PDB file with SEQRES, HELIX, SHEET and CRYST1 records, atoms N, CA, C and O in Angstrom:
SEQRES   1 A   72  MET GLY SER MET ILE SER ASP MET HIS HIS THR LYS SER          
SEQRES   2 A   72  SER ILE ILE ALA ASN VAL LEU SER SER LEU PRO GLN ARG          
SEQRES   3 A   72  VAL VAL TRP ARG TYR SER GLY VAL VAL PRO GLU ASN ILE          
SEQRES   4 A   72  GLY THR ASN ILE LYS ILE MET ASP TRP ILE PRO GLN ASN          
SEQRES   5 A   72  ASP LEU MET GLY HIS LYS ASN THR LYS LEU PHE ILE THR          
SEQRES   6 A   72  HIS GLY GLY LEU ILE GLN ASN                                  
HELIX    1 AA1 SER A    3  ILE A    5  5                                   3    
HELIX    2 AA2 HIS A   10  SER A   21  1                                  12    
HELIX    3 AA3 GLN A   51  GLY A   56  1                                   6    
SHEET    1 AA1 2 VAL A  27  ARG A  30  0                                        
SHEET    2 AA1 2 ILE A  43  MET A  46  1                                        
CRYST1    1.000    1.000    1.000  90.00  90.00  90.00 P 1           1          
ATOM      1  N   MET A   1      -2.316 -18.834  -4.502  1.00  0.00           N  
ATOM      2  CA  MET A   1      -1.212 -19.648  -5.205  1.00  0.00           C  
ATOM      3  C   MET A   1      -0.033 -19.347  -4.370  1.00  0.00           C  
ATOM      4  O   MET A   1       0.211 -18.210  -3.966  1.00  0.00           O  
ATOM      5  N   GLY A   2       0.702 -20.394  -4.113  1.00  0.00           N  
ATOM      6  CA  GLY A   2       1.710 -20.267  -3.203  1.00  0.00           C  
ATOM      7  C   GLY A   2       3.045 -20.868  -3.725  1.00  0.00           C  
ATOM      8  O   GLY A   2       3.454 -20.639  -4.863  1.00  0.00           O  
ATOM      9  N   SER A   3       3.719 -21.672  -2.802  1.00  0.00           N  
ATOM     10  CA  SER A   3       5.107 -22.144  -3.027  1.00  0.00           C  
ATOM     11  C   SER A   3       5.110 -23.038  -4.292  1.00  0.00           C  
ATOM     12  O   SER A   3       6.172 -23.136  -4.906  1.00  0.00           O  
ATOM     13  N   MET A   4       4.031 -23.689  -4.727  1.00  0.00           N  
ATOM     14  CA  MET A   4       4.099 -24.594  -5.873  1.00  0.00           C  
ATOM     15  C   MET A   4       4.211 -23.764  -7.169  1.00  0.00           C  
ATOM     16  O   MET A   4       4.619 -24.334  -8.180  1.00  0.00           O  
ATOM     17  N   ILE A   5       3.894 -22.523  -7.211  1.00  0.00           N  
ATOM     18  CA  ILE A   5       3.817 -21.633  -8.432  1.00  0.00           C  
ATOM     19  C   ILE A   5       4.764 -20.520  -8.356  1.00  0.00           C  
ATOM     20  O   ILE A   5       4.389 -19.427  -8.781  1.00  0.00           O  
ATOM     21  N   SER A   6       6.009 -20.657  -7.846  1.00  0.00           N  
ATOM     22  CA  SER A   6       6.932 -19.572  -7.769  1.00  0.00           C  
ATOM     23  C   SER A   6       7.729 -19.367  -9.110  1.00  0.00           C  
ATOM     24  O   SER A   6       8.284 -18.303  -9.384  1.00  0.00           O  
ATOM     25  N   ASP A   7       7.737 -20.457  -9.907  1.00  0.00           N  
ATOM     26  CA  ASP A   7       8.380 -20.329 -11.175  1.00  0.00           C  
ATOM     27  C   ASP A   7       7.538 -20.269 -12.395  1.00  0.00           C  
ATOM     28  O   ASP A   7       7.862 -20.802 -13.456  1.00  0.00           O  
ATOM     29  N   MET A   8       6.388 -19.564 -12.193  1.00  0.00           N  
ATOM     30  CA  MET A   8       5.410 -19.431 -13.268  1.00  0.00           C  
ATOM     31  C   MET A   8       5.953 -18.571 -14.416  1.00  0.00           C  
ATOM     32  O   MET A   8       6.669 -17.600 -14.172  1.00  0.00           O  
ATOM     33  N   HIS A   9       5.636 -18.900 -15.602  1.00  0.00           N  
ATOM     34  CA  HIS A   9       6.028 -18.054 -16.777  1.00  0.00           C  
ATOM     35  C   HIS A   9       5.463 -16.700 -16.656  1.00  0.00           C  
ATOM     36  O   HIS A   9       4.334 -16.581 -16.180  1.00  0.00           O  
ATOM     37  N   HIS A  10       6.128 -15.670 -17.037  1.00  0.00           N  
ATOM     38  CA  HIS A  10       5.696 -14.305 -16.881  1.00  0.00           C  
ATOM     39  C   HIS A  10       4.341 -14.012 -17.627  1.00  0.00           C  
ATOM     40  O   HIS A  10       3.575 -13.137 -17.225  1.00  0.00           O  
ATOM     41  N   THR A  11       4.095 -14.753 -18.684  1.00  0.00           N  
ATOM     42  CA  THR A  11       2.773 -14.486 -19.364  1.00  0.00           C  
ATOM     43  C   THR A  11       1.674 -14.920 -18.582  1.00  0.00           C  
ATOM     44  O   THR A  11       0.618 -14.288 -18.603  1.00  0.00           O  
ATOM     45  N   LYS A  12       1.839 -16.049 -17.820  1.00  0.00           N  
ATOM     46  CA  LYS A  12       0.705 -16.515 -16.953  1.00  0.00           C  
ATOM     47  C   LYS A  12       0.527 -15.674 -15.775  1.00  0.00           C  
ATOM     48  O   LYS A  12      -0.608 -15.467 -15.345  1.00  0.00           O  
ATOM     49  N   SER A  13       1.653 -15.125 -15.170  1.00  0.00           N  
ATOM     50  CA  SER A  13       1.502 -14.243 -13.933  1.00  0.00           C  
ATOM     51  C   SER A  13       0.925 -12.918 -14.373  1.00  0.00           C  
ATOM     52  O   SER A  13       0.216 -12.269 -13.604  1.00  0.00           O  
ATOM     53  N   SER A  14       1.224 -12.484 -15.637  1.00  0.00           N  
ATOM     54  CA  SER A  14       0.609 -11.272 -16.129  1.00  0.00           C  
ATOM     55  C   SER A  14      -0.891 -11.427 -16.361  1.00  0.00           C  
ATOM     56  O   SER A  14      -1.662 -10.506 -16.091  1.00  0.00           O  
ATOM     57  N   ILE A  15      -1.293 -12.559 -16.847  1.00  0.00           N  
ATOM     58  CA  ILE A  15      -2.720 -12.789 -16.986  1.00  0.00           C  
ATOM     59  C   ILE A  15      -3.526 -12.834 -15.689  1.00  0.00           C  
ATOM     60  O   ILE A  15      -4.657 -12.357 -15.595  1.00  0.00           O  
ATOM     61  N   ILE A  16      -2.869 -13.440 -14.693  1.00  0.00           N  
ATOM     62  CA  ILE A  16      -3.489 -13.522 -13.378  1.00  0.00           C  
ATOM     63  C   ILE A  16      -3.472 -12.055 -12.758  1.00  0.00           C  
ATOM     64  O   ILE A  16      -4.460 -11.636 -12.155  1.00  0.00           O  
ATOM     65  N   ALA A  17      -2.463 -11.380 -12.902  1.00  0.00           N  
ATOM     66  CA  ALA A  17      -2.404  -9.994 -12.411  1.00  0.00           C  
ATOM     67  C   ALA A  17      -3.473  -9.150 -13.023  1.00  0.00           C  
ATOM     68  O   ALA A  17      -4.138  -8.384 -12.327  1.00  0.00           O  
ATOM     69  N   ASN A  18      -3.649  -9.271 -14.292  1.00  0.00           N  
ATOM     70  CA  ASN A  18      -4.681  -8.561 -15.073  1.00  0.00           C  
ATOM     71  C   ASN A  18      -6.059  -8.790 -14.453  1.00  0.00           C  
ATOM     72  O   ASN A  18      -6.766  -7.845 -14.105  1.00  0.00           O  
ATOM     73  N   VAL A  19      -6.427 -10.088 -14.322  1.00  0.00           N  
ATOM     74  CA  VAL A  19      -7.707 -10.438 -13.747  1.00  0.00           C  
ATOM     75  C   VAL A  19      -7.878 -10.021 -12.338  1.00  0.00           C  
ATOM     76  O   VAL A  19      -8.990  -9.621 -11.992  1.00  0.00           O  
ATOM     77  N   LEU A  20      -6.896 -10.068 -11.472  1.00  0.00           N  
ATOM     78  CA  LEU A  20      -6.942  -9.710 -10.051  1.00  0.00           C  
ATOM     79  C   LEU A  20      -7.080  -8.170  -9.973  1.00  0.00           C  
ATOM     80  O   LEU A  20      -7.803  -7.622  -9.141  1.00  0.00           O  
ATOM     81  N   SER A  21      -6.367  -7.528 -10.863  1.00  0.00           N  
ATOM     82  CA  SER A  21      -6.420  -5.976 -10.871  1.00  0.00           C  
ATOM     83  C   SER A  21      -7.733  -5.449 -11.227  1.00  0.00           C  
ATOM     84  O   SER A  21      -8.070  -4.315 -10.889  1.00  0.00           O  
ATOM     85  N   SER A  22      -8.552  -6.297 -11.956  1.00  0.00           N  
ATOM     86  CA  SER A  22      -9.900  -5.836 -12.376  1.00  0.00           C  
ATOM     87  C   SER A  22     -10.945  -5.971 -11.273  1.00  0.00           C  
ATOM     88  O   SER A  22     -12.060  -5.481 -11.450  1.00  0.00           O  
ATOM     89  N   LEU A  23     -10.633  -6.627 -10.118  1.00  0.00           N  
ATOM     90  CA  LEU A  23     -11.489  -6.858  -9.096  1.00  0.00           C  
ATOM     91  C   LEU A  23     -11.694  -5.617  -8.224  1.00  0.00           C  
ATOM     92  O   LEU A  23     -10.720  -4.903  -7.988  1.00  0.00           O  
ATOM     93  N   PRO A  24     -12.898  -5.317  -7.731  1.00  0.00           N  
ATOM     94  CA  PRO A  24     -13.074  -4.143  -6.875  1.00  0.00           C  
ATOM     95  C   PRO A  24     -12.400  -4.312  -5.480  1.00  0.00           C  
ATOM     96  O   PRO A  24     -12.070  -3.346  -4.792  1.00  0.00           O  
ATOM     97  N   GLN A  25     -12.216  -5.644  -5.105  1.00  0.00           N  
ATOM     98  CA  GLN A  25     -11.692  -5.898  -3.769  1.00  0.00           C  
ATOM     99  C   GLN A  25     -10.156  -5.809  -3.682  1.00  0.00           C  
ATOM    100  O   GLN A  25      -9.461  -5.801  -4.698  1.00  0.00           O  
ATOM    101  N   ARG A  26      -9.651  -5.742  -2.440  1.00  0.00           N  
ATOM    102  CA  ARG A  26      -8.260  -5.734  -2.202  1.00  0.00           C  
ATOM    103  C   ARG A  26      -7.820  -7.245  -2.281  1.00  0.00           C  
ATOM    104  O   ARG A  26      -8.538  -8.109  -1.775  1.00  0.00           O  
ATOM    105  N   VAL A  27      -6.708  -7.545  -2.879  1.00  0.00           N  
ATOM    106  CA  VAL A  27      -6.272  -9.007  -2.957  1.00  0.00           C  
ATOM    107  C   VAL A  27      -4.867  -9.112  -2.343  1.00  0.00           C  
ATOM    108  O   VAL A  27      -3.990  -8.274  -2.554  1.00  0.00           O  
ATOM    109  N   VAL A  28      -4.715 -10.181  -1.581  1.00  0.00           N  
ATOM    110  CA  VAL A  28      -3.392 -10.586  -1.134  1.00  0.00           C  
ATOM    111  C   VAL A  28      -2.969 -11.809  -1.912  1.00  0.00           C  
ATOM    112  O   VAL A  28      -3.682 -12.811  -1.843  1.00  0.00           O  
ATOM    113  N   TRP A  29      -1.835 -11.818  -2.672  1.00  0.00           N  
ATOM    114  CA  TRP A  29      -1.341 -12.784  -3.481  1.00  0.00           C  
ATOM    115  C   TRP A  29      -0.067 -13.282  -3.043  1.00  0.00           C  
ATOM    116  O   TRP A  29       0.923 -12.551  -3.076  1.00  0.00           O  
ATOM    117  N   ARG A  30      -0.008 -14.528  -2.614  1.00  0.00           N  
ATOM    118  CA  ARG A  30       1.210 -15.135  -2.261  1.00  0.00           C  
ATOM    119  C   ARG A  30       1.939 -15.659  -3.491  1.00  0.00           C  
ATOM    120  O   ARG A  30       1.546 -16.630  -4.138  1.00  0.00           O  
ATOM    121  N   TYR A  31       3.028 -14.948  -3.767  1.00  0.00           N  
ATOM    122  CA  TYR A  31       3.759 -15.130  -5.032  1.00  0.00           C  
ATOM    123  C   TYR A  31       5.202 -14.695  -4.790  1.00  0.00           C  
ATOM    124  O   TYR A  31       5.451 -13.611  -4.261  1.00  0.00           O  
ATOM    125  N   SER A  32       6.177 -15.572  -5.193  1.00  0.00           N  
ATOM    126  CA  SER A  32       7.517 -15.241  -4.996  1.00  0.00           C  
ATOM    127  C   SER A  32       8.351 -15.201  -6.346  1.00  0.00           C  
ATOM    128  O   SER A  32       9.579 -15.285  -6.367  1.00  0.00           O  
ATOM    129  N   GLY A  33       7.580 -15.067  -7.428  1.00  0.00           N  
ATOM    130  CA  GLY A  33       8.232 -14.955  -8.762  1.00  0.00           C  
ATOM    131  C   GLY A  33       8.416 -13.477  -9.099  1.00  0.00           C  
ATOM    132  O   GLY A  33       8.254 -12.601  -8.249  1.00  0.00           O  
ATOM    133  N   VAL A  34       8.758 -13.224 -10.362  1.00  0.00           N  
ATOM    134  CA  VAL A  34       8.963 -11.839 -10.834  1.00  0.00           C  
ATOM    135  C   VAL A  34       7.608 -11.144 -10.854  1.00  0.00           C  
ATOM    136  O   VAL A  34       6.647 -11.623 -11.457  1.00  0.00           O  
ATOM    137  N   VAL A  35       7.562 -10.072 -10.219  1.00  0.00           N  
ATOM    138  CA  VAL A  35       6.328  -9.299 -10.077  1.00  0.00           C  
ATOM    139  C   VAL A  35       5.854  -8.742 -11.511  1.00  0.00           C  
ATOM    140  O   VAL A  35       6.602  -8.019 -12.170  1.00  0.00           O  
ATOM    141  N   PRO A  36       4.679  -9.084 -11.923  1.00  0.00           N  
ATOM    142  CA  PRO A  36       4.203  -8.625 -13.272  1.00  0.00           C  
ATOM    143  C   PRO A  36       4.194  -7.046 -13.285  1.00  0.00           C  
ATOM    144  O   PRO A  36       3.992  -6.388 -12.265  1.00  0.00           O  
ATOM    145  N   GLU A  37       4.431  -6.493 -14.529  1.00  0.00           N  
ATOM    146  CA  GLU A  37       4.446  -5.087 -14.724  1.00  0.00           C  
ATOM    147  C   GLU A  37       3.064  -4.482 -14.608  1.00  0.00           C  
ATOM    148  O   GLU A  37       2.938  -3.280 -14.376  1.00  0.00           O  
ATOM    149  N   ASN A  38       2.050  -5.267 -14.760  1.00  0.00           N  
ATOM    150  CA  ASN A  38       0.605  -4.778 -14.794  1.00  0.00           C  
ATOM    151  C   ASN A  38      -0.037  -5.081 -13.478  1.00  0.00           C  
ATOM    152  O   ASN A  38      -1.242  -5.328 -13.446  1.00  0.00           O  
ATOM    153  N   ILE A  39       0.679  -5.080 -12.403  1.00  0.00           N  
ATOM    154  CA  ILE A  39       0.056  -5.340 -11.114  1.00  0.00           C  
ATOM    155  C   ILE A  39      -0.779  -4.164 -10.683  1.00  0.00           C  
ATOM    156  O   ILE A  39      -0.348  -3.014 -10.778  1.00  0.00           O  
ATOM    157  N   GLY A  40      -1.955  -4.444 -10.217  1.00  0.00           N  
ATOM    158  CA  GLY A  40      -2.860  -3.305  -9.796  1.00  0.00           C  
ATOM    159  C   GLY A  40      -2.659  -2.832  -8.428  1.00  0.00           C  
ATOM    160  O   GLY A  40      -2.108  -3.552  -7.595  1.00  0.00           O  
ATOM    161  N   THR A  41      -3.089  -1.628  -8.149  1.00  0.00           N  
ATOM    162  CA  THR A  41      -2.932  -1.022  -6.882  1.00  0.00           C  
ATOM    163  C   THR A  41      -3.736  -1.699  -5.748  1.00  0.00           C  
ATOM    164  O   THR A  41      -3.547  -1.394  -4.570  1.00  0.00           O  
ATOM    165  N   ASN A  42      -4.641  -2.631  -6.138  1.00  0.00           N  
ATOM    166  CA  ASN A  42      -5.439  -3.395  -5.198  1.00  0.00           C  
ATOM    167  C   ASN A  42      -4.800  -4.670  -4.824  1.00  0.00           C  
ATOM    168  O   ASN A  42      -5.404  -5.437  -4.075  1.00  0.00           O  
ATOM    169  N   ILE A  43      -3.604  -4.971  -5.290  1.00  0.00           N  
ATOM    170  CA  ILE A  43      -2.967  -6.256  -5.056  1.00  0.00           C  
ATOM    171  C   ILE A  43      -1.810  -6.062  -4.174  1.00  0.00           C  
ATOM    172  O   ILE A  43      -1.029  -5.141  -4.414  1.00  0.00           O  
ATOM    173  N   LYS A  44      -1.620  -6.890  -3.121  1.00  0.00           N  
ATOM    174  CA  LYS A  44      -0.421  -6.896  -2.290  1.00  0.00           C  
ATOM    175  C   LYS A  44       0.134  -8.235  -2.500  1.00  0.00           C  
ATOM    176  O   LYS A  44      -0.538  -9.236  -2.253  1.00  0.00           O  
ATOM    177  N   ILE A  45       1.405  -8.300  -2.971  1.00  0.00           N  
ATOM    178  CA  ILE A  45       2.164  -9.562  -3.124  1.00  0.00           C  
ATOM    179  C   ILE A  45       3.026  -9.837  -2.011  1.00  0.00           C  
ATOM    180  O   ILE A  45       3.732  -8.937  -1.556  1.00  0.00           O  
ATOM    181  N   MET A  46       3.035 -10.971  -1.537  1.00  0.00           N  
ATOM    182  CA  MET A  46       3.832 -11.434  -0.397  1.00  0.00           C  
ATOM    183  C   MET A  46       4.609 -12.735  -0.656  1.00  0.00           C  
ATOM    184  O   MET A  46       4.087 -13.620  -1.334  1.00  0.00           O  
ATOM    185  N   ASP A  47       5.747 -12.869  -0.177  1.00  0.00           N  
ATOM    186  CA  ASP A  47       6.484 -14.110  -0.364  1.00  0.00           C  
ATOM    187  C   ASP A  47       5.857 -15.221   0.563  1.00  0.00           C  
ATOM    188  O   ASP A  47       5.848 -16.396   0.196  1.00  0.00           O  
ATOM    189  N   TRP A  48       5.352 -14.834   1.730  1.00  0.00           N  
ATOM    190  CA  TRP A  48       4.865 -15.794   2.655  1.00  0.00           C  
ATOM    191  C   TRP A  48       3.746 -15.124   3.456  1.00  0.00           C  
ATOM    192  O   TRP A  48       3.861 -13.942   3.779  1.00  0.00           O  
ATOM    193  N   ILE A  49       2.723 -15.807   3.769  1.00  0.00           N  
ATOM    194  CA  ILE A  49       1.519 -15.419   4.485  1.00  0.00           C  
ATOM    195  C   ILE A  49       1.209 -16.408   5.510  1.00  0.00           C  
ATOM    196  O   ILE A  49       1.158 -17.591   5.172  1.00  0.00           O  
ATOM    197  N   PRO A  50       0.978 -16.045   6.818  1.00  0.00           N  
ATOM    198  CA  PRO A  50       0.451 -16.949   7.718  1.00  0.00           C  
ATOM    199  C   PRO A  50      -1.032 -17.296   7.382  1.00  0.00           C  
ATOM    200  O   PRO A  50      -1.966 -16.546   7.667  1.00  0.00           O  
ATOM    201  N   GLN A  51      -1.168 -18.484   6.758  1.00  0.00           N  
ATOM    202  CA  GLN A  51      -2.496 -18.852   6.186  1.00  0.00           C  
ATOM    203  C   GLN A  51      -3.607 -18.803   7.163  1.00  0.00           C  
ATOM    204  O   GLN A  51      -4.670 -18.266   6.849  1.00  0.00           O  
ATOM    205  N   ASN A  52      -3.416 -19.355   8.385  1.00  0.00           N  
ATOM    206  CA  ASN A  52      -4.434 -19.308   9.414  1.00  0.00           C  
ATOM    207  C   ASN A  52      -4.844 -17.929   9.783  1.00  0.00           C  
ATOM    208  O   ASN A  52      -6.028 -17.678  10.005  1.00  0.00           O  
ATOM    209  N   ASP A  53      -3.949 -17.059   9.856  1.00  0.00           N  
ATOM    210  CA  ASP A  53      -4.193 -15.635  10.321  1.00  0.00           C  
ATOM    211  C   ASP A  53      -5.027 -14.951   9.144  1.00  0.00           C  
ATOM    212  O   ASP A  53      -6.012 -14.248   9.368  1.00  0.00           O  
ATOM    213  N   LEU A  54      -4.554 -15.217   7.907  1.00  0.00           N  
ATOM    214  CA  LEU A  54      -5.304 -14.611   6.775  1.00  0.00           C  
ATOM    215  C   LEU A  54      -6.788 -15.100   6.696  1.00  0.00           C  
ATOM    216  O   LEU A  54      -7.727 -14.317   6.551  1.00  0.00           O  
ATOM    217  N   MET A  55      -6.923 -16.415   6.801  1.00  0.00           N  
ATOM    218  CA  MET A  55      -8.308 -16.980   6.738  1.00  0.00           C  
ATOM    219  C   MET A  55      -9.155 -16.572   7.966  1.00  0.00           C  
ATOM    220  O   MET A  55     -10.375 -16.445   7.862  1.00  0.00           O  
ATOM    221  N   GLY A  56      -8.533 -16.380   9.067  1.00  0.00           N  
ATOM    222  CA  GLY A  56      -9.303 -15.995  10.227  1.00  0.00           C  
ATOM    223  C   GLY A  56      -9.543 -14.504  10.402  1.00  0.00           C  
ATOM    224  O   GLY A  56     -10.233 -14.105  11.341  1.00  0.00           O  
ATOM    225  N   HIS A  57      -8.986 -13.656   9.513  1.00  0.00           N  
ATOM    226  CA  HIS A  57      -9.132 -12.246   9.573  1.00  0.00           C  
ATOM    227  C   HIS A  57     -10.620 -11.852   9.284  1.00  0.00           C  
ATOM    228  O   HIS A  57     -11.263 -12.409   8.394  1.00  0.00           O  
ATOM    229  N   LYS A  58     -11.100 -10.933  10.026  1.00  0.00           N  
ATOM    230  CA  LYS A  58     -12.497 -10.567   9.815  1.00  0.00           C  
ATOM    231  C   LYS A  58     -12.830  -9.955   8.453  1.00  0.00           C  
ATOM    232  O   LYS A  58     -14.003  -9.939   8.081  1.00  0.00           O  
ATOM    233  N   ASN A  59     -11.905  -9.478   7.734  1.00  0.00           N  
ATOM    234  CA  ASN A  59     -12.138  -8.786   6.463  1.00  0.00           C  
ATOM    235  C   ASN A  59     -11.924  -9.747   5.328  1.00  0.00           C  
ATOM    236  O   ASN A  59     -12.171  -9.374   4.181  1.00  0.00           O  
ATOM    237  N   THR A  60     -11.454 -11.030   5.586  1.00  0.00           N  
ATOM    238  CA  THR A  60     -11.310 -11.991   4.514  1.00  0.00           C  
ATOM    239  C   THR A  60     -12.664 -12.528   3.994  1.00  0.00           C  
ATOM    240  O   THR A  60     -13.457 -13.039   4.785  1.00  0.00           O  
ATOM    241  N   LYS A  61     -12.917 -12.428   2.784  1.00  0.00           N  
ATOM    242  CA  LYS A  61     -14.200 -12.837   2.167  1.00  0.00           C  
ATOM    243  C   LYS A  61     -13.981 -14.136   1.363  1.00  0.00           C  
ATOM    244  O   LYS A  61     -14.892 -14.959   1.272  1.00  0.00           O  
ATOM    245  N   LEU A  62     -12.837 -14.318   0.806  1.00  0.00           N  
ATOM    246  CA  LEU A  62     -12.699 -15.533  -0.076  1.00  0.00           C  
ATOM    247  C   LEU A  62     -11.221 -15.898  -0.031  1.00  0.00           C  
ATOM    248  O   LEU A  62     -10.349 -15.031  -0.087  1.00  0.00           O  
ATOM    249  N   PHE A  63     -10.956 -17.199   0.070  1.00  0.00           N  
ATOM    250  CA  PHE A  63      -9.586 -17.765   0.058  1.00  0.00           C  
ATOM    251  C   PHE A  63      -9.614 -18.744  -1.100  1.00  0.00           C  
ATOM    252  O   PHE A  63     -10.410 -19.682  -1.140  1.00  0.00           O  
ATOM    253  N   ILE A  64      -8.693 -18.485  -2.065  1.00  0.00           N  
ATOM    254  CA  ILE A  64      -8.508 -19.385  -3.175  1.00  0.00           C  
ATOM    255  C   ILE A  64      -7.212 -20.042  -3.081  1.00  0.00           C  
ATOM    256  O   ILE A  64      -6.204 -19.392  -2.801  1.00  0.00           O  
ATOM    257  N   THR A  65      -7.180 -21.411  -3.319  1.00  0.00           N  
ATOM    258  CA  THR A  65      -5.890 -22.177  -3.183  1.00  0.00           C  
ATOM    259  C   THR A  65      -5.851 -23.145  -4.434  1.00  0.00           C  
ATOM    260  O   THR A  65      -6.860 -23.513  -5.036  1.00  0.00           O  
ATOM    261  N   HIS A  66      -4.569 -23.502  -4.741  1.00  0.00           N  
ATOM    262  CA  HIS A  66      -4.366 -24.406  -5.841  1.00  0.00           C  
ATOM    263  C   HIS A  66      -4.774 -25.853  -5.443  1.00  0.00           C  
ATOM    264  O   HIS A  66      -4.950 -26.710  -6.309  1.00  0.00           O  
ATOM    265  N   GLY A  67      -4.916 -26.097  -4.170  1.00  0.00           N  
ATOM    266  CA  GLY A  67      -5.423 -27.352  -3.769  1.00  0.00           C  
ATOM    267  C   GLY A  67      -4.295 -28.471  -3.615  1.00  0.00           C  
ATOM    268  O   GLY A  67      -4.593 -29.633  -3.336  1.00  0.00           O  
ATOM    269  N   GLY A  68      -3.143 -28.099  -3.790  1.00  0.00           N  
ATOM    270  CA  GLY A  68      -1.965 -29.064  -3.611  1.00  0.00           C  
ATOM    271  C   GLY A  68      -1.551 -29.663  -4.988  1.00  0.00           C  
ATOM    272  O   GLY A  68      -2.193 -29.487  -6.024  1.00  0.00           O  
ATOM    273  N   LEU A  69      -0.491 -30.337  -4.891  1.00  0.00           N  
ATOM    274  CA  LEU A  69       0.193 -30.954  -6.014  1.00  0.00           C  
ATOM    275  C   LEU A  69      -0.312 -32.323  -6.183  1.00  0.00           C  
ATOM    276  O   LEU A  69      -0.422 -33.052  -5.197  1.00  0.00           O  
ATOM    277  N   ILE A  70      -0.665 -32.775  -7.504  1.00  0.00           N  
ATOM    278  CA  ILE A  70      -1.200 -34.116  -7.726  1.00  0.00           C  
ATOM    279  C   ILE A  70      -0.015 -34.872  -8.293  1.00  0.00           C  
ATOM    280  O   ILE A  70       0.568 -34.459  -9.296  1.00  0.00           O  
ATOM    281  N   GLN A  71       0.351 -36.006  -7.640  1.00  0.00           N  
ATOM    282  CA  GLN A  71       1.406 -36.873  -8.130  1.00  0.00           C  
ATOM    283  C   GLN A  71       0.740 -38.046  -8.911  1.00  0.00           C  
ATOM    284  O   GLN A  71      -0.213 -38.670  -8.443  1.00  0.00           O  
ATOM    285  N   ASN A  72       1.268 -38.300 -10.070  1.00  0.00           N  
ATOM    286  CA  ASN A  72       0.843 -39.503 -10.845  1.00  0.00           C  
ATOM    287  C   ASN A  72       1.829 -40.650 -10.641  1.00  0.00           C  
ATOM    288  O   ASN A  72       1.644 -41.730 -11.203  1.00  0.00           O  
TER     289      ASN A  72                                                      
END                                                                             
């Protein structure tokens, strides 16, 4: 989740933080909103990430994206 979701309501970011915190893996989350209070120790929040470097890193196992903005 990146630049399109920087103004997410705190209840939604808290839910996402809760789910990500329950994972056994380390997570890199691109997020520039208010950091949820329930952020896990396995989560690294960054304002910006070089996407190609992250996807090309040998330890990256999964990359989740919002897929872009749909205009009607």
